[in-house]
BADRENMI-894795 format. One record per residue: x, y negated, z of N, C-alpha, C, O, CB in turn; residue in three letters; residue number from 1. Coordinates in steps of 0.001 Angstrom, whole numbers, plus 500000, padded with zeros to 6 digits. Atoms other than C-alpha are relative to their C-alpha. Glycine has a CB too. Example, Ala and Ser with C-alpha at 12.3 -4.5 7.8 and 13.67 -1.06 7.14 Angstrom:
2
n.X n.Y n.Z ca.X ca.Y ca.Z c.X c.Y c.Z o.X o.Y o.Z cb.X cb.Y cb.Z type seq
500890 501190 500000 512300 504500 507800 500900 498800 500000 501936 498819 500665 499008 499973 501246 ala 1 $
499180 501190 499940 513670 501060 507140 499230 498910 500730 499739 497802 500899 500414 499538 498585 ser 2 $
//
This chain:
182
n.X n.Y n.Z ca.X ca.Y ca.Z c.X c.Y c.Z o.X o.Y o.Z cb.X cb.Y cb.Z type seq
501002 501317 499579 500125 499893 500300 501084 498753 499623 502296 498900 499778 499440 499971 502001 met 1 $
499415 501202 500041 501129 496078 499317 499370 498914 500210 498308 498555 499702 500500 499848 499052 met 2 $
500321 501009 499635 500857 493422 500680 500777 498467 500110 501754 498219 500816 499660 500441 500891 lys 3 $
499392 501174 500259 501574 489835 499691 500466 498797 501663 499769 498668 502669 498773 499324 498846 glu 4 $
499585 500531 499257 503503 487586 501874 500971 498296 498981 501308 498132 497809 500765 501287 500862 gln 5 $
500019 501193 500416 504545 483885 501581 501477 499076 499962 501552 497860 500136 498994 499463 500821 val 6 $
498022 500760 499004 508612 482712 502389 499974 498222 499301 499914 497741 498170 502477 501319 498883 ile 7 $
499591 501839 500088 509068 478616 502841 501301 499425 500097 501998 499258 501098 499394 499176 501155 ile 8 $
497845 500007 500095 512757 477740 501577 499613 498113 499944 499064 497773 498896 501329 501107 497606 gln 9 $
499247 501518 499630 513297 473577 502580 500787 499319 499432 501559 498947 500316 500652 499926 500914 pro 10 $
499338 501028 500251 515125 471361 500627 499717 498730 499974 498839 498089 499398 500358 500155 499213 ile 11 $
500105 501324 500046 515935 468367 501531 501154 499203 499137 502117 499752 498601 499961 499596 501379 ser 12 $
499596 500864 501244 517164 465143 499397 500422 499113 500863 499896 499144 501976 498924 499479 498830 ile 13 $
499905 501444 499344 518575 461945 500684 501155 499278 499161 501686 498217 499490 500411 500058 501758 ser 14 $
498593 501173 500482 521416 460756 498295 499811 500325 498093 499542 501317 497416 502296 500774 500895 lys 15 $
500364 500385 501355 521118 459529 494800 501031 501373 498890 502225 501661 498801 500568 497990 499771 arg 16 $
499614 498117 500885 521893 463040 492477 500908 500675 500426 502021 500965 499989 500544 500141 498422 gly 17 $
499233 498958 499609 522602 465172 494864 499028 501333 499610 497812 501409 499434 500420 499825 501619 gln 18 $
500156 498715 500048 522883 469118 494352 499927 500428 501316 500771 500081 502142 500950 500620 499277 gln 19 $
500367 499109 499367 521168 471422 496668 500224 501445 499398 499708 501880 498369 498824 499679 500259 asn 20 $
499548 498633 500016 522743 474912 496922 499346 501038 501218 499571 500783 502402 501591 499900 500127 phe 21 $
500261 499504 499269 521241 477292 498586 499795 501418 499974 500322 501878 498961 499351 499424 500273 phe 22 $
500208 498860 499894 520136 480957 499548 499093 500704 500984 499319 500762 502192 500983 500329 500047 gln 23 $
501301 499712 499251 516501 482672 500445 500510 501816 500152 500703 502542 499177 498218 499519 498880 val 24 $
499965 498241 499912 517156 486597 501869 498728 500604 499830 498014 500376 500807 500502 500611 501456 lys 25 $
501115 499109 500036 514322 488650 500950 499792 501295 501181 500636 502173 501361 500120 500578 498608 leu 26 $
500314 498981 499267 512836 490888 503410 500330 501674 499372 500173 501815 498159 498555 499699 500255 pro 27 $
499352 499016 500120 514244 494729 503449 499314 500899 499084 499891 501627 498277 500277 500468 501161 arg 28 $
501056 499377 500763 510575 496122 502016 500094 499019 499021 499499 499789 498267 498558 500241 500665 asp 29 $
500677 500322 500798 510226 493599 499368 499854 501123 498992 500621 502081 498901 500404 498880 499622 thr 30 $
499973 499189 501019 508927 495283 496519 500292 499076 498575 501229 499474 497883 498635 500810 500038 his 31 $
499711 501301 500909 508691 491742 493675 499428 499085 500481 498389 499009 501135 499625 499978 498637 arg 32 $
500749 501048 500286 508363 488777 493393 499142 499698 499389 499542 499405 498262 500361 499445 499775 ile 33 $
501218 500234 500552 504753 488081 492378 499373 498336 499530 498444 498010 498791 499175 500636 501036 ile 34 $
500199 501552 500773 505081 483917 492079 501193 499082 500980 501837 499411 501976 497942 499189 500215 gly 35 $
499485 500956 499073 506736 480854 493245 498959 498558 499149 498207 498484 498176 502108 499930 499976 ile 36 $
500891 500992 499711 505329 477474 493733 500441 498761 500687 500856 498959 501829 499068 500536 500689 glu 37 $
499122 500728 499417 506660 474252 494580 499391 498710 500626 498478 498252 499938 501000 499758 499073 thr 38 $
500935 500995 499188 505431 471173 497305 501184 498836 499710 502249 499113 499159 499550 500467 501940 gly 39 $
499149 500969 499378 507107 467713 498092 499477 499108 500748 498348 498716 500452 500667 499373 499210 leu 40 $
500216 500652 498700 506850 465775 500964 501337 498349 499459 502564 498342 499562 500610 501467 501747 tyr 41 $
499169 501354 499771 508162 461724 500161 500227 499364 501244 499245 499015 501899 499454 499003 499329 leu 42 $
499867 501086 499191 509725 459785 502662 500411 497934 499628 500119 496848 500130 501065 500724 500761 leu 43 $
500149 501087 501037 510544 456999 500454 500667 499867 499280 501894 499961 499281 499930 498988 500234 asn 44 $
500110 500079 501319 510058 456422 497302 500123 499234 499123 499154 499321 498368 499323 500220 499778 val 45 $
500310 501111 500546 510949 453427 495404 498875 499750 498925 498703 500798 498303 501049 499667 499586 pro 46 $
500957 499548 500977 507983 452558 492878 499288 498805 499425 499962 497854 499821 499010 500987 500611 gly 47 $
500191 500699 499993 505876 450100 491442 498500 499525 499227 498011 500058 498231 501019 499768 499864 tyr 48 $
501594 499983 500010 502333 448703 491290 499608 499327 498505 500134 498265 498172 499289 498987 501430 val 49 $
501059 500073 500861 500036 448565 488163 498908 499611 500027 498053 500494 500100 499793 500733 499691 ile 50 $
501849 500258 499363 496646 446572 488785 499140 501440 499439 499438 502353 498668 498965 498152 498984 pro 51 $
500987 498939 500081 493741 448783 488863 499465 500085 498280 499506 501009 497468 498669 499592 501166 ala 52 $
500095 500560 501254 492709 447169 485813 500687 500655 498585 499945 501201 497769 500515 498748 500241 ser 53 $
498941 499707 500629 495557 448048 483593 499734 502110 499665 499155 502725 498769 501462 499331 501170 glu 54 $
500356 498560 499219 495434 451890 484849 499235 500285 499256 499861 501039 498511 499458 500161 501430 gln 55 $
500836 498748 501100 492736 453353 482597 500206 500389 498612 499683 501347 498043 498651 499693 499786 ser 56 $
500161 499926 501469 493733 452833 479176 501544 500627 500185 501709 501378 499224 499618 498399 498940 met 57 $
498608 500492 500211 498202 452965 480230 500289 501291 500563 500018 501715 501686 500632 498529 500707 leu 58 $
499643 499055 499922 499748 456049 479416 501609 500022 500851 502588 499592 500241 499802 500420 498703 met 59 $
498499 500501 499948 502988 456033 481560 500989 501120 500751 500491 502002 501451 500064 498483 500892 arg 60 $
498720 498276 499931 505982 458823 482277 499620 499995 501400 499525 498973 502079 502338 499923 499661 arg 61 $
499737 499344 498484 505634 460748 485628 501565 500220 500641 502655 500677 500297 499355 501538 499950 asn 62 $
498436 500365 499143 508282 460130 487986 500401 501340 500685 500051 501881 501734 499855 498645 501424 asn 63 $
499412 498424 499484 510465 463497 487821 501030 499924 500865 502071 499281 500734 500594 500950 498853 leu 64 $
498654 500120 498485 512381 464227 491395 500712 500448 499826 501775 500048 500299 499996 500454 501356 met 65 $
498652 498907 500081 514396 467241 490125 499330 501208 498942 498217 501379 498446 500512 500830 501901 gly 66 $
500200 498575 500456 515020 470705 488550 500006 500694 501286 500459 500339 502374 501134 500584 498960 val 67 $
499749 498518 498928 514745 473824 490589 500399 501394 498941 500036 501723 497812 498142 500492 501040 val 68 $
499236 498542 501153 516496 477048 489020 500350 501086 500944 501295 500860 501699 501775 499586 499021 lys 69 $
499629 498505 499229 516754 480503 490797 500140 501034 499004 499758 501145 497839 498803 500569 501078 leu 70 $
499295 499273 500480 518389 483134 490275 500152 501247 500684 500479 501036 501852 500955 499415 499806 arg 71 $
500580 498846 499571 517845 486843 491098 501770 500561 500638 502779 500219 500023 499002 501010 498519 ala 72 $
498597 498664 499620 521073 489438 493140 499854 500846 498669 498747 501276 498344 499653 501357 501741 asn 73 $
500537 498308 500814 521421 492191 490294 499510 498966 498419 500405 498585 497665 497909 501258 501198 gly 74 $
500292 500959 501283 520015 490060 487308 500789 498916 498992 501552 498125 499546 499160 499279 500441 lys 75 $
498898 500518 500274 521783 488400 484844 499861 498292 499378 500517 497610 498590 500615 501052 499041 pro 76 $
499713 501553 500568 520912 484961 484352 498371 499260 501093 497670 499833 501928 499809 499874 497488 asp 77 $
501550 501104 499317 517700 482216 485787 499065 500818 499381 499031 501384 498289 499699 497999 499384 val 78 $
500997 499323 500006 514843 483625 486330 498694 498672 499886 497844 498506 499011 500090 501041 501345 phe 79 $
500376 500923 499691 513361 480803 487431 500015 498205 499601 501218 498013 499782 500314 500362 500793 tyr 80 $
499544 500729 500406 513454 477350 486348 498875 498531 499697 498375 498152 498638 500648 500728 499065 ser 81 $
501426 501109 500826 510790 474190 486639 500327 498575 500767 500784 498518 501909 497831 500621 500512 lys 82 $
500109 501197 499682 510733 470567 487000 499087 499711 500680 497961 500126 500406 500011 499350 499194 glu 83 $
500611 500743 499120 509526 468484 489983 499625 498764 500116 500367 497849 500473 500440 500095 500714 val 84 $
499944 501497 500235 507636 465615 489469 499272 499676 501107 498896 500454 501983 499414 499390 498622 phe 85 $
500836 500404 498339 505844 463433 492152 498605 500202 499974 498026 500281 501057 500090 498298 500531 glu 86 $
501137 499806 500492 502665 463928 490572 499488 499037 498510 500165 498229 497874 499185 499790 501222 arg 87 $
499976 500204 501270 500547 463269 487543 499352 498739 500250 498389 498784 501015 499401 501042 499049 asp 88 $
499965 501048 499820 500316 459648 487405 498440 499289 498796 497547 498458 498959 501673 499650 499786 ile 89 $
501223 499834 501282 497861 459813 484049 498931 500665 500007 498174 500661 499036 500381 500540 498899 asn 90 $
501407 498836 499948 495136 462351 485257 498656 498908 499809 497524 499171 499401 499832 501053 501940 ile 91 $
501631 501353 500549 492596 458909 484860 500330 499304 498701 499366 498674 498266 499698 498269 501312 ser 92 $
499874 500303 501272 493990 457854 481651 499294 500272 498456 499500 501252 497740 500927 500318 500009 ala 93 $
500684 499725 500456 491772 457319 479381 498340 500548 500219 497630 500725 499229 500689 500388 499670 gly 94 $
500642 499523 499691 488937 458591 481351 498700 499259 499937 498741 498031 499864 500454 500414 500847 glu 95 $
501053 501390 499877 485315 457149 481435 499556 499644 501467 499036 500586 502064 498480 500272 499136 met 96 $
500543 499932 498854 484416 455886 484617 498527 500122 499749 497848 499999 498729 500398 498909 500808 lys 97 $
500853 500026 499711 481646 456424 486621 498760 498737 500943 498781 498582 502164 500384 500927 500264 ile 98 $
500127 500981 499366 479432 453531 487353 499328 500629 501347 498727 501697 501459 499289 498953 499202 val 99 $
500464 499234 498365 478609 453846 491417 498558 499880 499726 498196 499152 498801 500509 499052 501753 pro 100 $
501226 500139 499648 475260 454094 492059 499418 498719 500475 500152 498091 501238 499842 500835 500812 pro 101 $
500449 501470 499186 473070 450810 493070 500117 500263 501213 499931 501338 501784 498519 499395 499837 pro 102 $
499983 499688 498677 473775 449573 496358 498385 500354 501270 498767 499783 502291 500840 498729 500363 val 103 $
500451 499465 499059 471196 450681 498685 499944 498653 501558 500825 498223 502304 500998 501413 500063 val 104 $
500230 501247 498869 469654 447868 501281 500644 500710 501744 500837 501908 501952 497787 499567 500072 ser 105 $
499253 499041 498482 471188 448797 505218 498245 500547 500671 497875 501678 500984 501264 498405 501717 glu 106 $
501680 500123 499985 467078 448061 505931 499577 501861 500164 499453 502580 501156 499247 499081 498069 glu 107 $
500723 498851 500147 465792 451364 504312 500736 501329 500053 500318 502484 499972 499341 499893 498835 arg 108 $
499152 497964 498998 468753 454162 505549 500913 499415 500482 502053 499326 500026 500901 501767 498936 thr 109 $
498214 500314 498857 470957 452735 508311 500402 501092 500372 501530 501019 500861 500002 499113 501659 pro 110 $
498889 498652 499967 472065 456112 508702 501507 500361 498855 502607 500810 499178 498909 501341 499687 leu 111 $
499132 499530 500664 473859 456485 505343 500644 498469 499788 500108 497369 499649 499494 500953 498787 arg 112 $
499237 500915 499749 477077 454603 505433 500396 500223 498455 500696 501396 498230 501011 500105 501289 lys 113 $
499347 500084 501144 478209 453717 501405 501438 500201 499578 501825 500466 498440 499748 499045 499724 leu 114 $
498530 500066 500244 481704 453721 501606 500387 501608 500911 501423 501872 501521 500820 498258 500763 asp 115 $
499338 499007 499353 481776 457014 503013 500416 501179 498655 501214 501990 499124 498929 500602 501310 glu 116 $
500150 499582 500996 481777 458882 499385 500337 500119 498888 499428 500053 498060 499530 499880 499942 gln 117 $
499500 500785 501301 483875 458413 496516 498507 499468 499128 497311 499578 499398 501086 501228 498896 pro 118 $
501181 500442 501254 482039 456756 493105 500744 500642 499293 500843 499832 498371 499578 498372 499420 asp 119 $
500164 499639 501282 483523 458994 490681 501495 499291 499045 501999 499602 497965 498368 499379 499542 gly 120 $
499222 500610 500951 486198 456381 490037 501384 500066 500484 502314 499505 499905 499559 498630 499719 asn 121 $
498469 500150 500055 489274 457216 491887 500314 501691 500245 500012 502471 501148 500733 498772 501375 ser 122 $
499522 498287 500173 490652 460727 490972 501378 499766 500945 502258 500577 500657 500447 500697 497950 phe 123 $
499062 499224 498659 493196 460679 493927 499519 500475 501330 500135 501229 502083 501022 499080 500520 asp 124 $
499969 498932 499146 490975 461422 496410 498689 501206 499808 497539 501157 499373 500006 499306 501428 tyr 125 $
500342 498046 499412 489933 465323 497209 500207 499908 500826 501282 499566 501320 500665 501396 499670 phe 126 $
499897 499539 498216 488921 466068 500478 500150 501943 499944 500211 502549 501014 497943 499370 501121 thr 127 $
500037 498400 500312 489071 470294 498912 501315 500195 500267 501463 500990 501194 499552 500571 498448 his 128 $
498092 499242 500043 493296 470832 498686 500501 498947 500889 499836 497956 501191 501180 500000 498103 trp 129 $
499067 500455 499047 495648 469508 500846 500963 498995 499581 501065 497954 500230 500680 501048 500478 thr 130 $
499650 500692 500619 497904 468097 498454 499303 499069 498953 499911 498383 498131 500661 500575 499744 his 131 $
500346 501311 501482 495640 465917 496053 499572 500514 499476 498525 499993 499093 500879 499241 499011 gly 132 $
499984 498824 501100 495495 469063 493859 499576 501018 500214 499290 501165 501403 501038 500387 499560 ala 133 $
500538 499004 499697 494241 472352 493426 501275 500862 499935 501727 500648 498810 498815 500305 499196 lys 134 $
498568 500010 500380 497772 474089 493634 499851 501780 499766 499083 502614 500246 501290 499261 501395 arg 135 $
499971 498771 500939 498310 477145 491895 501582 500601 499953 502371 499773 499499 499456 499510 498369 glu 136 $
498945 499640 500178 501544 479391 492056 500299 500295 498541 499256 500360 497889 500162 500910 500807 glu 137 $
499224 499716 501027 503975 480216 488687 499775 501993 499882 500205 502672 500815 501736 499271 500419 asp 138 $
499975 498757 499624 503301 483926 488106 501220 500070 499596 501799 499243 498892 499047 500942 499548 pro 139 $
498962 499500 500319 506131 485835 487973 499986 501511 500043 498864 501821 500444 500890 499444 500714 leu 140 $
499472 498030 499798 507333 490355 488003 501175 500377 500470 501725 501318 499899 500161 500908 498628 asn 141 $
498141 499977 500259 510909 490231 489154 499967 501061 501445 499708 500763 502611 501253 497879 500221 ile 142 $
499140 498429 499473 511996 493789 490701 501082 500133 501054 501825 499164 501212 500828 500624 498808 cys 143 $
498463 500570 499383 514784 494396 493083 500976 499300 499962 502017 499528 499346 500612 500441 500069 gly 144 $
498993 500709 499333 516493 492023 494405 499944 499917 500927 498823 500324 501233 500252 499076 499806 cys 145 $
499928 499957 499005 517553 491380 498036 499920 498597 500503 499709 498315 501682 500909 500717 500236 ala 146 $
499684 501893 499898 517965 487248 497713 500488 499655 498126 500943 500269 497160 502002 499486 501546 phe 147 $
500466 501007 500530 517541 484581 495660 500746 498956 500311 500412 498258 501268 498828 499847 500251 ile 148 $
498811 501260 500335 520824 481924 494752 498650 499038 499318 497802 499336 498476 501719 500541 498523 asn 149 $
500992 500974 500644 518795 478388 494416 501077 499059 499501 502259 499224 499802 498784 499263 501060 gly 150 $
499474 501267 500592 519942 475126 492507 498781 498814 500480 497557 498716 500391 500195 500196 498141 gln 151 $
501733 501885 500303 517827 471456 493092 501154 499068 499670 502224 498981 500273 498589 498897 502217 tyr 152 $
498990 501344 500198 519532 468411 491364 498736 498970 500180 497544 499278 500175 500997 499832 498193 lys 153 $
500728 501521 499281 517837 465184 492347 500105 499259 498422 501258 499390 498010 501238 498912 501669 asp 154 $
500641 500422 501052 516626 463456 488959 499457 498601 500480 499777 497616 499814 498954 501031 499531 ala 155 $
500870 501695 499725 514702 460262 490425 500846 498877 501048 500548 497703 501268 498195 500311 500994 ile 156 $
499117 501181 499230 517474 458683 492741 501070 499577 498553 501294 498414 498215 501108 500783 501739 gly 157 $
499413 500305 501316 519622 459036 489357 498936 498542 499504 499291 497404 499812 499880 501600 498833 glu 158 $
500927 500720 500849 516722 457040 487462 499521 498775 500595 499126 497918 499803 498877 500811 499656 tyr 159 $
500094 501150 499738 516083 454296 490100 501132 499903 500433 500906 501073 500126 499059 499597 500679 phe 160 $
497773 500063 500074 520596 453956 490915 499646 499526 501490 499920 498438 501995 501380 498303 498525 tyr 161 $
500171 500215 498447 519389 454361 494542 499880 501241 500570 499607 502289 499985 498773 499155 500436 met 162 $
500185 498425 498691 519297 457016 497569 498342 499933 499982 497628 498941 500128 500826 499664 502283 asp 163 $
501720 499540 499938 515605 458565 497422 500037 501495 501062 500849 502412 500938 499234 500518 497953 val 164 $
499424 499948 498977 514939 460019 500693 498438 501344 499839 497309 500907 500058 500366 498428 501166 ser 165 $
501332 499107 500164 512150 463130 500149 500556 501911 500503 501707 502132 500882 499386 499812 497861 tyr 166 $
499623 498985 499410 511999 467205 501126 498932 500597 498775 497822 500186 498439 499861 500155 501760 lys 167 $
500876 499611 500854 510975 469466 498475 499651 501523 500566 500381 502052 501404 500578 499860 498510 ile 168 $
500236 498822 499121 509114 472876 499346 499997 501391 499333 499469 501606 498242 498696 499823 500670 met 169 $
499468 498721 501829 510015 476090 497288 498800 500923 501257 498923 500939 502482 502872 501116 499462 leu 170 $
500858 498778 499311 506836 478932 498378 500130 500681 499149 499890 500367 497984 498563 499952 500419 tyr 171 $
499412 499235 500744 508160 482000 497341 498913 500835 500513 498734 500883 501730 501512 500279 500070 ile 172 $
500596 499156 499850 505293 484734 496727 500658 501360 500209 501358 501682 499249 499289 499874 499177 trp 173 $
499550 498310 500082 506379 488300 497437 498753 500788 500327 497763 500348 500911 501290 500509 501211 ile 174 $
500779 498540 499738 504543 491819 497551 500787 500824 500795 501819 501188 500231 499681 500864 498676 glu 175 $
499355 498898 499329 505777 494248 500409 499430 500847 500052 498216 500826 500256 500377 499926 501036 arg 176 $
500352 498593 499351 505723 497812 500899 499751 499958 501444 500692 499760 502213 501134 501024 499800 lys 177 $
500630 499229 498660 503696 498706 504094 499664 501215 500041 498774 501841 499464 498894 499534 500443 thr 178 $
500942 498426 499259 503703 501966 506074 498728 499933 500416 498200 499111 501165 500563 500610 501400 asn 179 $
501015 499887 498976 500795 503307 506752 500018 501360 500601 499957 502380 499916 498643 499696 499452 gln 180 $
500257 498811 499309 500651 505846 509519 498552 500659 500471 497748 499973 501103 500699 499807 501043 gln 181 $
501015 499722 499475 497984 507813 510251 499971 501818 500568 498978 502272 501137 498975 499503 498920 gln 182 $
//
């Protein structure tokens, strides 16, 4: 019988162009790696503000934070490489905006607060998911490795020519063999 488990590897970045090399030891009973996903925790990232009236039709380049590459022991080359972006800032570009419903007077509905619900114009408002969007791992099928060697290289610090502090979270989904004793 198989059981899924996730191994979390944090990668901290604080210097411009920094490279982190790391190793993740997998449990002895790991059958295979079934997926990888990444997360991002920003500490101080410079940015620029674009007025909301211009944002709906403006396509902008997403901020590339860096690149992660993974190799498995006993395998000849990189089995996983991914560009990590801050977020998709073009998610609402070119979208039709939903017109908010007419304002209802407070006397008629005293218990309802109009500010509690989104009006459909904000694509950053998600209550169902913890990181603003549904996250799914990139599926893999890597068998027979005991550890993973990884490399992460910062790109956002090079782009802004300054030190930027953030943390990348690497989630390694594995399938483990479980011993059933009956």
